[in-house]
DOVEXGU-916826 format. One line per 2 residues: number of its first residue (from 1); their letters; for each residue x, y, z of N, C-alpha, C, CB. Coordinates in Angstrom, 1 decimal. Glycine has a CB too. Example, Ala and Ser with C-alpha at 12.3 -4.5 7.8 and 13.67 -1.06 7.14 Angstrom:
1	as	13.2/-5.7/7.8/12.3/-4.5/7.8/13.2/-3.3/7.8/11.3/-4.5/9.0; 12.8/-2.2/7.1/13.7/-1.1/7.1/12.9/0.0/7.9/14.1/-0.6/5.7
END
This chain:
1	ma	-150.5/66.3/-6.5/-149.7/67.1/-7.4/-150.5/68.2/-8.0/-149.0/66.2/-8.4; -149.9/69.4/-8.0/-150.7/70.6/-8.6/-150.8/70.5/-10.1/-149.9/71.9/-8.2
3	ew	-151.9/71.0/-10.6/-152.2/71.0/-12.0/-151.9/72.4/-12.6/-153.6/70.5/-12.3; -151.2/72.4/-13.7/-150.9/73.7/-14.4/-152.1/74.2/-15.1/-149.7/73.5/-15.3
5	ip	-152.5/75.4/-14.9/-153.7/76.0/-15.5/-153.2/77.3/-16.3/-154.8/76.3/-14.5; -153.2/77.3/-17.6/-152.8/78.5/-18.3/-153.6/79.7/-18.0/-152.7/78.2/-19.8
7	vl	-153.0/80.9/-18.0/-153.7/82.1/-17.8/-154.5/82.5/-19.1/-152.7/83.2/-17.5; -153.9/82.3/-20.2/-154.5/82.6/-21.5/-154.8/81.3/-22.3/-153.7/83.5/-22.4
9	ay	-155.8/81.3/-23.1/-156.2/80.1/-23.9/-155.2/79.9/-25.0/-157.6/80.3/-24.5; -154.5/80.9/-25.4/-153.5/80.8/-26.5/-152.3/81.7/-26.2/-154.1/81.1/-27.9
11	pl	-151.1/81.4/-26.8/-149.9/82.3/-26.5/-150.2/83.7/-26.9/-148.7/81.7/-27.2; -149.6/84.6/-26.2/-149.7/86.1/-26.5/-148.6/86.4/-27.5/-149.5/87.0/-25.3
13	la	-148.9/86.9/-28.7/-148.0/87.2/-29.7/-147.7/88.7/-29.7/-148.5/86.9/-31.1; -146.4/89.1/-29.8/-145.9/90.5/-29.8/-145.4/90.7/-31.2/-144.9/90.7/-28.7
15	kg	-145.9/91.8/-31.8/-145.5/92.1/-33.2/-144.7/93.4/-33.1/-146.7/92.3/-34.1; -143.6/93.5/-33.9/-142.8/94.7/-33.9/-141.4/94.3/-34.1/-143.0/95.5/-32.6
17	sy	-140.5/95.3/-34.1/-139.1/95.1/-34.3/-138.4/95.1/-33.0/-138.5/96.1/-35.3; -137.4/94.4/-32.8/-136.6/94.3/-31.6/-135.1/94.4/-32.0/-136.9/93.0/-30.8
19	ql	-134.4/95.2/-31.3/-133.0/95.4/-31.6/-132.2/95.3/-30.3/-132.6/96.6/-32.4; -131.1/94.7/-30.3/-130.2/94.7/-29.2/-128.8/95.2/-29.6/-130.1/93.2/-28.6
21	ts	-128.3/96.2/-28.9/-127.0/96.7/-29.2/-126.0/96.3/-28.2/-127.0/98.2/-29.4; -124.7/96.3/-28.6/-123.7/96.0/-27.6/-123.4/97.2/-26.7/-122.4/95.5/-28.3
23	rs	-123.7/98.4/-27.1/-123.5/99.6/-26.3/-124.6/100.6/-26.6/-122.1/100.2/-26.6; -125.2/101.1/-25.5/-126.3/102.0/-25.7/-126.0/103.2/-24.7/-127.7/101.4/-25.5
25	ci	-126.6/104.3/-25.0/-126.5/105.4/-24.0/-127.9/105.7/-23.5/-125.9/106.7/-24.8; -128.1/105.4/-22.2/-129.4/105.6/-21.6/-129.4/106.8/-20.6/-129.8/104.3/-20.9
27	lq	-128.2/107.3/-20.3/-128.2/108.4/-19.3/-127.0/109.3/-19.6/-128.1/107.8/-17.8; -127.2/110.5/-19.5/-126.1/111.5/-19.8/-125.4/111.9/-18.5/-126.6/112.7/-20.5
29	qs	-126.0/111.8/-17.4/-125.4/112.1/-16.1/-124.7/110.9/-15.5/-126.5/112.7/-15.1; -123.8/111.2/-14.6/-123.2/110.2/-13.8/-124.1/109.5/-12.9/-121.9/110.7/-13.1
31	lv	-123.9/108.2/-12.6/-124.7/107.5/-11.6/-123.8/106.8/-10.6/-125.5/106.4/-12.4; -124.2/106.9/-9.4/-123.4/106.3/-8.3/-124.3/105.2/-7.6/-123.0/107.3/-7.2
33	il	-123.7/104.0/-7.5/-124.3/102.9/-6.8/-123.6/102.8/-5.5/-124.4/101.6/-7.6; -124.3/103.1/-4.4/-123.6/103.1/-3.1/-124.2/101.9/-2.3/-123.8/104.4/-2.3
35	hi	-123.4/100.9/-2.0/-123.9/99.7/-1.2/-123.3/99.8/0.2/-123.5/98.4/-1.9; -124.2/100.1/1.2/-123.8/100.2/2.6/-124.2/98.9/3.2/-124.3/101.5/3.3
37	rm	-123.3/98.1/3.7/-123.6/96.8/4.2/-123.0/96.5/5.6/-123.3/95.7/3.2; -123.6/95.8/6.4/-123.1/95.4/7.7/-121.9/94.5/7.4/-124.1/94.7/8.6
39	ss	-120.9/94.5/8.3/-119.7/93.7/8.0/-119.9/92.2/8.0/-118.6/94.1/9.1; -121.0/91.8/8.6/-121.3/90.4/8.7/-121.9/89.8/7.4/-122.2/90.1/9.8
41	ie	-122.2/90.7/6.5/-122.8/90.3/5.2/-121.7/90.3/4.1/-123.9/91.3/4.7; -121.7/89.2/3.3/-120.7/89.1/2.3/-120.7/90.2/1.3/-120.9/87.7/1.6
43	pg	-119.5/90.6/0.8/-119.5/91.7/-0.2/-120.2/91.2/-1.5/-118.0/92.1/-0.5; -120.5/92.2/-2.3/-121.1/91.9/-3.6/-122.6/91.9/-3.6/-120.6/90.6/-4.2
45	gp	-123.2/90.8/-4.0/-124.7/90.6/-3.9/-125.3/91.4/-5.0/-125.2/91.1/-2.6; -126.7/91.6/-4.9/-127.4/92.3/-6.0/-126.8/93.7/-6.4/-128.8/92.5/-5.5
47	pa	-126.3/94.5/-5.5/-125.8/95.8/-6.0/-124.6/95.6/-7.0/-125.4/96.7/-4.8; -123.8/94.6/-6.7/-122.6/94.4/-7.6/-123.1/93.8/-8.9/-121.6/93.3/-6.9
49	ii	-124.1/93.0/-8.9/-124.7/92.5/-10.2/-125.3/93.6/-11.0/-125.8/91.4/-9.9; -126.0/94.5/-10.3/-126.5/95.7/-11.0/-125.4/96.6/-11.6/-127.4/96.6/-10.1
51	nq	-124.3/96.7/-10.9/-123.2/97.5/-11.4/-122.6/96.8/-12.6/-122.1/97.5/-10.3; -122.4/95.5/-12.6/-121.9/94.8/-13.8/-122.8/95.0/-15.0/-121.7/93.3/-13.5
53	yl	-124.1/94.9/-14.8/-125.0/95.0/-15.9/-125.0/96.5/-16.5/-126.5/94.7/-15.4; -125.1/97.5/-15.6/-125.1/98.9/-16.1/-123.8/99.4/-16.6/-125.6/99.7/-14.9
55	qs	-122.7/98.7/-16.3/-121.4/99.2/-16.7/-121.3/99.2/-18.2/-120.3/98.3/-16.2; -121.9/98.2/-18.9/-121.9/98.2/-20.4/-122.7/99.3/-21.0/-122.5/96.8/-20.9
57	fl	-123.6/99.9/-20.3/-124.4/101.0/-20.8/-123.8/102.3/-20.5/-125.8/100.9/-20.3; -123.3/102.5/-19.3/-122.8/103.8/-18.8/-121.3/104.0/-18.8/-123.3/103.9/-17.4
59	gd	-120.6/102.9/-18.8/-119.1/103.1/-18.9/-118.5/103.8/-17.7/-118.7/103.7/-20.2; -117.7/104.9/-18.0/-117.1/105.6/-17.0/-118.0/106.6/-16.3/-115.9/106.4/-17.6
61	rl	-119.3/106.7/-16.7/-120.2/107.5/-15.9/-120.9/106.8/-14.8/-121.3/108.0/-16.9; -120.5/105.5/-14.6/-121.0/104.7/-13.5/-119.9/104.5/-12.4/-121.5/103.3/-14.0
63	sy	-120.3/104.8/-11.2/-119.4/104.6/-10.1/-120.0/103.7/-9.0/-119.0/106.0/-9.5; -119.3/102.7/-8.6/-119.8/101.7/-7.6/-118.9/101.8/-6.4/-119.9/100.2/-8.2
65	he	-119.6/101.9/-5.2/-118.8/102.0/-3.9/-119.6/101.1/-2.9/-118.7/103.5/-3.4; -118.8/100.3/-2.2/-119.3/99.5/-1.2/-118.7/99.8/0.1/-119.1/98.0/-1.6
67	is	-119.5/100.1/1.1/-119.0/100.5/2.4/-119.5/99.4/3.4/-119.4/101.9/2.9; -118.5/98.9/4.2/-118.9/97.9/5.2/-118.8/98.6/6.5/-117.9/96.7/5.2
69	fd	-119.8/98.4/7.4/-119.8/99.0/8.7/-120.1/98.0/9.8/-120.9/100.1/8.7; -119.5/98.4/10.9/-119.7/97.6/12.2/-119.7/98.7/13.3/-118.5/96.6/12.4
71	ls	-120.9/98.9/13.9/-121.1/99.9/14.9/-121.1/99.3/16.3/-122.3/100.7/14.6; -120.3/98.2/16.5/-120.4/97.5/17.8/-119.5/98.2/18.8/-119.9/96.1/17.6
73	se	-118.7/99.2/18.4/-117.9/99.9/19.4/-117.7/101.3/18.9/-116.5/99.2/19.6; -117.3/102.2/19.9/-117.1/103.6/19.5/-116.0/103.8/18.5/-116.8/104.5/20.7
75	rr	-114.9/103.0/18.6/-113.8/103.1/17.6/-114.3/102.7/16.2/-112.7/102.2/18.1; -115.0/101.6/16.1/-115.5/101.2/14.8/-116.5/102.2/14.2/-116.2/99.8/14.9
77	er	-117.3/102.8/15.1/-118.2/103.9/14.7/-117.4/105.1/14.1/-119.1/104.3/15.8; -116.4/105.5/14.8/-115.5/106.6/14.3/-114.9/106.2/13.0/-114.4/106.9/15.3
79	dh	-114.4/104.9/12.9/-113.8/104.5/11.6/-114.8/104.6/10.4/-113.3/103.0/11.7; -116.0/104.2/10.7/-117.0/104.2/9.7/-117.3/105.7/9.3/-118.3/103.6/10.2
81	tv	-117.3/106.6/10.3/-117.6/108.0/10.0/-116.5/108.5/9.1/-117.7/108.8/11.3; -115.2/108.2/9.4/-114.1/108.7/8.6/-114.2/108.2/7.1/-112.8/108.2/9.2
83	ia	-114.5/106.9/7.0/-114.6/106.3/5.6/-115.8/107.0/4.9/-114.8/104.8/5.7; -116.9/107.2/5.5/-118.1/107.8/4.9/-117.8/109.2/4.5/-119.3/107.8/5.8
85	eq	-117.1/110.0/5.3/-116.7/111.4/5.0/-115.7/111.4/3.8/-116.1/112.1/6.2; -114.8/110.5/3.8/-113.8/110.4/2.7/-114.6/110.2/1.4/-112.7/109.4/2.9
87	la	-115.5/109.2/1.4/-116.2/108.9/0.2/-117.1/110.1/-0.2/-117.1/107.7/0.4; -117.7/110.8/0.7/-118.5/112.0/0.4/-117.7/113.0/-0.3/-119.2/112.5/1.7
89	de	-116.5/113.3/0.2/-115.6/114.2/-0.4/-115.2/113.8/-1.8/-114.3/114.4/0.5; -114.9/112.5/-2.0/-114.5/112.0/-3.3/-115.7/112.2/-4.3/-114.1/110.5/-3.2
91	la	-116.9/111.9/-3.9/-118.0/112.0/-4.8/-118.4/113.4/-5.1/-119.2/111.3/-4.2; -118.1/114.4/-4.2/-118.4/115.8/-4.4/-117.5/116.4/-5.5/-118.2/116.5/-3.1
93	r	-116.4/115.8/-5.7/-115.5/116.4/-6.8/-116.0/116.2/-8.1/-114.1/115.7/-6.6
END
């Protein structure tokens, strides 16, 4: 069985004030999270978690989009291109 060896001989103490607010403003510009995933991968994941976390700070300045793609046929490739172009037009506004 492995033995635990501490890095420091004593705990590291941090002095200072710490505040936590329920709403902060960390960015004045809008932010887009774009999650492009293969259709075989479940929706959500780390990008969705990041979106949920940042939503409390950025509110309506945060936009989350998830695009699923499957390039296994020419038709599906065209479908993906149409969806990507529509999203690009929407974000450009």
